C-alpha positions as CSV (number, residue, x, y, z in Angstrom):
1,M,-58.2,-64.8,-31.3
2,L,-59.0,-62.4,-28.5
3,T,-55.9,-63.7,-26.6
4,L,-53.5,-63.1,-29.6
5,A,-55.1,-59.7,-30.1
6,A,-54.5,-58.9,-26.4
7,L,-50.9,-60.2,-26.5
8,Y,-50.3,-58.1,-29.6
9,Q,-51.7,-55.0,-28.0
10,G,-49.5,-55.5,-24.9
11,Y,-46.5,-56.0,-27.1
12,S,-47.2,-53.0,-29.0
13,L,-47.7,-50.9,-25.8
14,I,-44.3,-52.2,-24.4
15,R,-42.6,-51.4,-27.6
16,F,-44.2,-47.9,-27.5
17,I,-43.2,-47.2,-24.1
18,N,-39.6,-48.5,-24.7
19,H,-39.4,-46.3,-27.7
20,T,-40.6,-43.3,-25.7
21,N,-38.3,-44.0,-23.0
22,R,-35.3,-44.3,-25.4
23,K,-36.1,-41.0,-26.6
24,V,-36.3,-39.3,-23.2
25,T,-33.2,-41.3,-22.2
26,D,-31.2,-40.0,-25.4
27,F,-32.4,-36.5,-24.5
28,L,-31.3,-36.6,-20.9
29,R,-28.1,-38.3,-22.0
30,G,-27.4,-35.5,-24.5
31,I,-27.9,-32.8,-21.7
32,N,-25.7,-34.7,-19.3
33,Y,-22.8,-34.8,-21.8
34,S,-23.5,-31.4,-23.3
35,D,-24.6,-32.7,-26.6
36,F,-26.9,-30.0,-27.9
37,T,-26.8,-31.2,-31.5
38,Q,-29.8,-33.6,-31.1
39,N,-33.3,-32.7,-32.0
40,V,-36.3,-34.4,-30.4
41,R,-39.0,-35.9,-32.8
42,L,-42.0,-37.4,-31.3
43,G,-44.5,-36.1,-34.0
44,K,-45.1,-39.6,-35.4
45,L,-46.5,-40.5,-32.1
46,G,-49.3,-38.0,-32.4
47,G,-51.3,-36.3,-29.6
48,T,-49.7,-34.5,-26.7
49,F,-46.3,-36.1,-27.7
50,V,-45.9,-33.2,-30.3
51,E,-46.1,-30.7,-27.5
52,L,-43.7,-32.8,-25.3
53,A,-41.1,-32.8,-28.1
54,E,-41.5,-29.0,-28.6
55,E,-41.0,-28.4,-24.9
56,M,-38.0,-30.7,-24.7
57,N,-36.4,-29.1,-27.8
58,K,-36.9,-25.7,-26.1
59,L,-35.3,-26.9,-22.9
60,L,-32.4,-28.2,-25.1
61,N,-31.8,-24.8,-26.7
62,K,-32.1,-23.2,-23.4
63,Y,-29.2,-25.4,-22.1
64,K,-27.3,-24.7,-25.3
65,D,-27.5,-20.9,-24.9
66,I,-26.5,-21.2,-21.2
67,R,-23.6,-23.3,-22.2
68,F,-22.5,-20.9,-25.0
69,E,-22.8,-18.0,-22.6
70,K,-20.7,-19.8,-20.0
71,E,-18.0,-20.6,-22.5
72,E,-18.1,-17.1,-23.9
73,N,-17.6,-15.7,-20.3
74,L,-14.8,-18.2,-19.7
75,R,-13.0,-17.1,-22.8
76,Y,-13.6,-13.4,-21.7
77,L,-12.0,-14.1,-18.4
78,Q,-9.2,-16.2,-19.8
79,T,-8.5,-13.3,-22.2
80,I,-8.3,-10.8,-19.2
81,V,-6.0,-13.1,-17.1
82,E,-3.6,-13.7,-19.8
83,H,-3.3,-10.1,-20.9
84,V,-3.4,-8.3,-17.6
85,G,-0.1,-6.8,-16.6
86,I,-0.2,-8.3,-13.1
87,G,1.3,-11.7,-12.4
88,L,-1.1,-14.4,-11.4
89,I,-0.5,-17.9,-10.0
90,V,-3.3,-20.3,-8.6
91,F,-2.1,-23.4,-6.6
92,D,-3.7,-26.0,-4.3
93,A,-2.7,-27.1,-0.8
94,K,0.0,-29.3,-2.3
95,G,1.5,-26.5,-4.4
96,S,0.3,-28.0,-7.7
97,V,-0.1,-24.9,-10.1
98,E,-3.7,-24.6,-11.6
99,L,-2.9,-21.3,-13.4
100,L,0.1,-19.2,-14.5
101,N,-0.5,-16.2,-16.7
102,K,1.6,-14.6,-19.2
103,A,2.6,-11.8,-16.9
104,A,3.8,-14.2,-14.2
105,K,5.8,-16.2,-16.7
106,K,7.5,-12.9,-18.0
107,I,8.4,-11.7,-14.5
108,L,9.4,-15.1,-13.2
109,K,11.2,-15.8,-16.5
110,L,9.3,-19.3,-16.8
111,T,7.6,-21.1,-19.7
112,H,5.7,-23.5,-17.5
113,L,5.4,-24.3,-13.7
114,Q,4.0,-27.5,-12.3
115,N,4.6,-26.9,-8.5
116,I,5.1,-23.9,-6.5
117,S,8.1,-25.3,-4.7
118,T,10.2,-25.2,-8.0
119,L,10.5,-21.5,-7.3
120,D,12.5,-22.0,-4.2
121,E,15.6,-23.0,-6.0
122,K,15.3,-20.6,-9.0
123,H,14.1,-17.6,-7.0
124,N,15.7,-17.7,-3.5
125,G,12.8,-19.4,-1.5
126,F,10.0,-17.6,-3.3
127,G,7.8,-20.7,-3.4
128,Q,8.1,-21.1,0.4
129,F,7.4,-17.4,0.8
130,L,4.1,-17.7,-1.2
131,F,3.1,-20.8,0.9
132,Q,3.4,-18.9,4.1
133,L,2.1,-15.6,2.9
134,N,-0.9,-14.4,4.9
135,A,-4.2,-14.0,3.1
136,K,-5.0,-10.3,1.9
137,K,-1.7,-9.0,3.2
138,H,0.4,-6.8,0.8
139,T,4.1,-7.4,1.1
140,T,7.1,-7.3,-0.9
141,F,9.9,-9.7,-2.1
142,K,13.3,-9.3,-3.9
143,L,13.9,-11.6,-6.9
144,F,17.7,-11.9,-8.0
145,N,17.9,-13.3,-11.6
146,N,21.3,-13.1,-13.5
147,G,22.4,-10.1,-11.5
148,E,19.1,-8.3,-11.9
149,T,17.1,-7.3,-8.9
150,I,13.3,-7.1,-9.1
151,Q,11.2,-5.9,-6.3
152,L,7.7,-7.4,-6.3
153,M,4.6,-6.2,-4.5
154,V,2.7,-9.6,-3.7
155,Q,-0.7,-10.3,-2.4
156,S,-2.4,-13.7,-1.5
157,T,-6.0,-14.7,-1.1
158,W,-7.9,-18.0,-0.5
159,F,-10.9,-19.3,-2.4
160,R,-12.6,-22.7,-2.8
161,M,-13.7,-24.3,-6.0
162,K,-14.5,-27.9,-6.9
163,D,-14.1,-29.0,-3.3
164,Q,-10.6,-28.0,-2.9
165,N,-8.9,-24.9,-1.3
166,L,-7.0,-22.8,-3.8
167,R,-4.6,-19.8,-3.3
168,L,-4.5,-16.9,-5.6
169,I,-1.2,-14.9,-5.7
170,S,-1.0,-11.6,-7.6
171,F,2.2,-9.7,-7.9
172,Y,3.8,-7.1,-10.1
173,N,7.3,-5.6,-10.4
174,I,7.7,-2.2,-8.6
175,Q,11.3,-1.9,-9.0
176,S,11.2,0.9,-11.6
177,E,8.7,2.9,-9.5
178,L,10.9,2.5,-6.5
179,E,14.0,3.6,-8.4
180,E,12.2,6.7,-9.6
181,K,11.0,7.5,-6.1
182,E,14.4,6.9,-4.7
183,I,16.2,9.1,-7.2
184,E,13.4,11.9,-6.5
185,A,14.1,11.6,-2.9
186,W,17.7,11.8,-3.3
187,Q,17.5,14.9,-5.5
188,K,15.3,16.6,-3.0
189,L,17.7,15.7,-0.1
190,I,20.7,16.9,-2.2
191,R,19.0,20.2,-3.0
192,V,18.3,20.7,0.7
193,L,21.8,19.7,1.7
194,T,23.4,21.8,-0.9
195,H,21.4,24.7,0.2
196,E,22.1,24.4,3.9
197,I,25.9,23.6,3.4
198,M,26.3,26.4,1.0
199,N,24.5,28.9,3.4
200,S,27.3,28.0,5.9
201,I,30.2,27.7,3.6
202,T,29.7,30.9,1.6
203,P,30.0,33.2,4.5
204,I,32.8,31.1,6.0
205,S,34.9,31.5,2.9
206,S,34.2,35.1,2.5
207,L,35.1,36.0,6.2
208,A,38.3,33.9,5.9
209,S,39.3,35.8,2.9
210,T,38.6,39.1,4.5
211,A,40.5,38.2,7.6
212,A,43.5,37.0,5.4
213,G,43.3,40.2,3.5
214,L,43.3,42.3,6.6
215,I,46.4,40.4,8.1
216,K,48.3,40.7,4.6
217,N,47.7,44.3,4.2
218,S,48.6,45.2,7.7
219,D,52.0,45.6,9.3
220,Q,52.2,42.2,11.1
221,E,54.1,43.9,14.1
222,K,51.7,46.8,14.2
223,I,48.1,45.7,13.4
224,N,45.9,48.7,14.4
225,K,43.0,48.1,16.9
226,E,40.2,48.4,14.2
227,S,41.8,45.7,12.0
228,L,42.2,43.6,14.9
229,E,38.5,44.0,15.7
230,D,37.4,43.1,12.3
231,I,39.7,40.0,12.3
232,E,38.3,39.0,15.7
233,N,34.7,39.5,14.4
234,A,35.5,37.5,11.2
235,L,36.9,34.6,13.2
236,T,34.1,34.7,15.7
237,T,31.5,34.4,12.9
238,I,33.5,31.7,11.1
239,H,33.5,29.8,14.6
240,R,29.7,30.4,14.9
241,R,28.9,29.2,11.3
242,S,31.2,26.3,11.7
243,D,29.2,25.2,15.0
244,G,26.1,25.7,13.0
245,L,27.2,23.3,10.3
246,T,28.4,20.9,12.7
247,L,25.0,20.9,14.4
248,F,23.3,20.5,11.1
249,I,25.5,17.5,10.3
250,N,24.7,16.0,13.7
251,K,21.1,16.4,12.8
252,F,21.4,14.7,9.7
253,R,23.0,11.7,11.4
254,D,20.0,11.6,13.8
255,L,17.9,10.5,10.9
256,S,19.8,7.2,10.5
257,K,19.6,6.5,14.2
258,I,16.0,5.7,14.7
259,P,15.8,3.0,17.4
260,K,14.0,-0.2,16.7
261,P,10.6,-0.1,18.4
262,N,9.8,-1.8,21.4
263,F,6.4,-3.0,20.9
264,Q,3.9,-2.9,23.6
265,T,0.1,-2.8,24.1
266,I,-0.8,0.9,24.6
267,S,-4.0,2.4,25.7
268,V,-4.9,5.2,23.2
269,P,-6.7,7.3,25.8
270,E,-3.7,7.2,28.3
271,L,-1.5,8.0,25.3
272,F,-3.5,11.0,24.5
273,Y,-3.5,12.1,28.2
274,R,0.3,12.1,28.3
275,V,0.5,14.0,25.1
276,R,-2.1,16.5,26.5
277,L,-0.1,16.8,29.6
278,L,3.3,17.3,27.9
279,T,2.1,19.9,25.5
280,G,-0.5,21.5,27.9
281,Q,1.8,24.6,28.9
282,L,2.5,25.4,25.2
283,I,-1.2,25.1,24.3
284,S,-2.6,27.1,27.1
285,S,0.0,29.9,26.6
286,S,-1.1,30.0,23.0
287,N,-4.9,30.2,23.8
288,I,-5.6,27.1,21.9
289,Q,-8.3,24.5,22.7
290,L,-7.2,20.9,22.5
291,S,-10.1,18.2,22.1
292,V,-9.6,14.4,22.2
293,S,-11.8,11.7,20.7
294,V,-11.3,8.0,20.9
295,K,-13.6,5.4,19.5
296,P,-14.0,2.9,20.9
297,E,-13.0,4.4,24.3
298,N,-10.9,1.3,25.3
299,L,-9.0,1.5,22.0
300,E,-5.6,-0.2,22.2
301,I,-2.6,-0.3,19.7
302,I,0.7,-2.3,19.5
303,A,3.4,0.3,19.2
304,D,6.5,1.7,21.1
305,P,5.0,4.1,23.6
306,D,8.0,6.5,23.6
307,L,8.3,6.8,19.9
308,I,4.6,7.2,19.2
309,E,4.6,9.9,21.9
310,H,7.4,11.7,20.2
311,V,5.5,11.7,17.0
312,L,2.3,12.9,18.4
313,I,4.0,15.7,20.4
314,N,5.9,16.8,17.3
315,L,2.7,17.0,15.3
316,V,0.9,18.8,18.0
317,N,3.9,21.4,18.4
318,N,3.5,21.9,14.5
319,A,0.0,22.6,14.8
320,V,0.5,25.1,17.5
321,H,3.0,26.8,15.1
322,A,0.3,26.8,12.3
323,L,-2.3,28.4,14.8
324,R,-0.1,31.4,15.8
325,E,-2.1,33.9,13.7
326,T,-5.6,32.1,14.0
327,E,-8.2,33.4,16.3
328,S,-10.1,30.5,18.2
329,G,-7.5,27.9,17.4
330,I,-8.4,24.4,17.9
331,I,-6.4,21.2,17.8
332,Q,-8.1,17.7,17.7
333,L,-6.7,14.4,18.6
334,T,-8.6,11.6,17.3
335,A,-8.4,7.8,17.2
336,E,-10.6,5.2,15.6
337,I,-10.6,1.9,13.8
338,N,-11.0,2.0,10.1
339,E,-12.9,-0.4,7.8
340,R,-9.9,-2.8,7.5
341,G,-9.5,-3.0,11.3
342,R,-6.4,-0.8,11.7
343,A,-5.8,2.0,14.1
344,V,-6.0,5.5,12.6
345,L,-4.9,8.4,14.6
346,K,-5.2,12.0,13.6
347,V,-3.8,15.4,14.5
348,I,-6.2,18.1,13.1
349,D,-5.9,21.8,13.3
350,N,-7.9,24.8,11.9
351,G,-4.8,26.7,11.2
352,C,-3.1,28.5,8.2
353,G,-2.8,25.2,6.3
354,I,-0.1,24.3,3.8
355,S,0.2,25.6,0.3
356,E,0.0,22.9,-2.5
357,D,3.6,23.7,-3.7
358,V,4.9,22.8,-0.3
359,L,2.8,19.8,0.6
360,D,4.8,17.1,-1.1
361,K,8.0,18.4,0.6
362,V,7.1,18.4,4.3
363,F,8.6,15.0,4.9
364,V,11.7,15.8,3.0
365,P,14.7,16.0,5.6
366,F,15.8,19.6,6.6
367,F,13.1,21.2,4.5
368,T,11.1,23.7,6.6
369,T,9.1,26.8,6.4
370,K,9.9,27.9,10.0
371,Q,12.7,30.4,10.6
372,E,13.7,28.5,13.8
373,G,12.9,25.0,12.5
374,S,15.5,22.3,11.8
375,G,13.3,20.5,9.1
376,I,13.9,17.0,10.5
377,G,10.9,16.7,12.8
378,L,8.6,15.3,10.3
379,S,11.3,13.2,8.6
380,I,11.9,11.5,12.0
381,S,8.2,11.0,12.5
382,Q,7.8,9.3,9.2
383,S,10.7,6.9,9.9
384,I,9.3,6.1,13.2
385,I,5.9,5.3,11.7
386,R,7.5,3.3,8.9
387,A,9.4,1.3,11.6
388,H,6.0,0.3,13.1
389,G,4.9,-1.0,9.6
390,G,2.5,1.9,9.4
391,S,2.1,5.1,7.2
392,I,1.7,8.8,7.7
393,W,0.3,11.5,5.4
394,V,-0.9,15.0,5.4
395,Q,-3.9,16.7,3.9
396,S,-4.2,20.4,3.9
397,K,-5.9,23.5,2.4
398,P,-4.6,27.1,2.8
399,N,-6.6,28.9,5.5
400,K,-8.8,25.9,6.2
401,G,-6.4,23.7,8.3
402,T,-4.3,20.6,8.2
403,V,-4.8,16.8,9.0
404,F,-2.1,14.6,9.8
405,T,-3.1,11.0,9.8
406,L,-1.2,8.0,11.3
407,R,-2.3,4.5,10.3
408,L,-0.8,1.6,12.4
């Protein structure tokens, strides 16, 4: 009897352990397969199993809340990605597309995209362009579709997910903005050209009419001395204004003749030294102090030395002009590396500044506030900097000074 009792107790213990293990296994399997509908019941086992069941159910509910929050965040991000106005494409190292949002489909006129290489045939090598695009670099690409031209601003970045490298491409259509800016630039240029040409043509026309009238109203065989002098003065003025108009047109042609930069490694301290040497006489005769700051002291840039020198000399000359009526005039040449690792050069003066209504016109060809100015210096400087792949802009406040910034 004792043996049978011992066997029965052993069997019951094994059965009890197996039952408990099955409950724990089902619980863990449910978590593994994200099945949060189960409810652990160990109350019949009594004792500490009741507490164990409660803790297991709390853990289950916690996982359920976390899973629900993750799904909610995922739906939130998916909604943003689908409705944002910027086109987004994600693809792997083989070009297989993982994500293509609505904006990208609309811009590319696609309903689906399996591999990025498909874009090569449809959009003039756009797929290969995206493969070769450097990370974190803004660039542009022209799409041609059924006679329509679309200019895209494109940026690329890499990230890693699920043990694979993925590339995220973002792009948006800037064609309308470019067209608006182009029209605005043409309108400004036409206004300036019209003003300058009319300033020359009006007196030429008037004087030509006056000279013709003098000849018509005089005896052709006996033109008096006074009439002859008037005609001579009129013709001389016409000649001078014609030369002025020719000079203006030649200056206009200079804007389209910016040479292609001959890129070299340039020491910025040496560049500033040459600029200081070339502008030294003008600065000293104007009682202006020129200070130079380069950080780091061995800073170098890749640029055309002659063209960059031309830009800096032009900016320094403009600063000297702005300081004509300023006591204790100071011009600062500074150079440093910004947070993105790009060289930033500045020409700073404490002169009269530029009024707000003029500030957005300083780079417009032939616009000038100087009586003796041609109005093309800053336009040429801007073209030179753009040819270097950089940018130039101005900040100024009346009576507080001006800062021209070059980013290369």
